[in-house]
C-alpha positions, 0 to 999 in steps of 0.5 A: 494511455488512459488514467495516467497509465504508461505504455510498457513493453515486455522488457519493462514488464520483465524489469518490474517482475524481477524488481518486485521480488529482488529490489536490491538486484544490481543493474548488471544482474537485472540486465542478464535476467531480462536479456538486454545489455546494461545500458538499455536496462539502465535507461529503461529503469530510469524511465520507469522511475521518471514516469512514476511506475517505480515510485521507490525502493524499500525493505520489506519487514516481517511484522510478526518478528517486530511484535506487530501481529494484531491486524484489524480491518475497520469499516468507517462510515462518515457523517459527511461525504462531500468532497471537502469532508473526504479530503479532510478524512483522507489527509488525517487518516494518512497521518496515522502510522498504525493504518497500513492501508485506507481505501474508499469503498463503494458499499454501505460504509465509506472506508476500509482501513487495515490497522496493525498494532502489537495487541488488542489493547494497543488497537483499542487505543488507536481506535478510540484516540485516533480513528474515532477522532478523525474528521466526520467519522460517524461510526466504525466496525472492527474485524480482527484477522486471525491469520494472514493467508496471503499478503504481498506487496504487489500482485502480478505486474505482467 
């Protein structure tokens, strides 16, 4: 397969679909759901983990119940887009806990960040003290989200 993609059959896709909604399901219950016995299901699960298709398991939390309901999207323009500058920016932005997502963009700006904080004051601090201080940042533009209409961990995996 190209680009590091792994060949997956219908049982692999079924495993991924079930796990995307029920990460704590037992192997026995998973096997029943996908129509295989426990041993081949367990072997497939280990293979999917070993091949890096499944990269880990985590608890999904409700950010609003945690008091983190301020979401801002930040366009970042860099002053230098050579490979060393991009690597420096990537490493530094990855260390900012409030940045949930960072994407390099093919546009009139270089990166789009999703930043989650408790309120506007906390966001202003993150922007001023952390994001603006990242290597090679020339300018930023902020868009504040008023409501999350759809947020998922991962879309359809089939």
